[in-house]
C-alpha angles and dihedrals in degrees: 000000000000114000094244090059096051114108105166096143094047091048093050094246089137140005139199120244123199125185118203108198130266106016117349132091125184122197113192120193136167100289106006147030130221126205125197121190124186119206115188117220130204087275133019090256091059096050118113137208117202115202119197128185123201128188122208092218127049115262101236106165133049087242090057091050093046092049094051093043088056090049092049092046090051093055094042091051090049091053093044097048099037118017099032092043091052092045090054090053091048090051091052088054091050092048094052090070094218094119133046095192137041125192121219116211123256090253090062096072094138092050090048091052092051092049092049088054092046088052092049090051092047092048090051091056099029103139088117132070118287116283122217114219122190135176141160126194147134 
């Protein structure tokens, strides 16, 4: 296809992802952006993730609003049934104490980079007992 006819970004064939350390991820696609913020609680069970969805054009009609609500619900359901479910299982593994290391896959480069930085920050302030940090994501 000639270059001037390519519209991969507009057709959601790819997206840009930005991670703002320590807790924010932006995913920018053709007509919208998503923001995910993780807020740790006193325990893993009290941590929160806030998901925000932004459109680049105003939603004028009820049909526009319904379409984007369906889109948002699709992504939220994907996170809830896949990423959060896997993260809960990873946390159970961490809590069992049987392992002192976990290996993230090669496709999780961004997650690896964040965990390396978390570890550097923990090491810099490590007067306290060791902290176990776990995450799963895509």
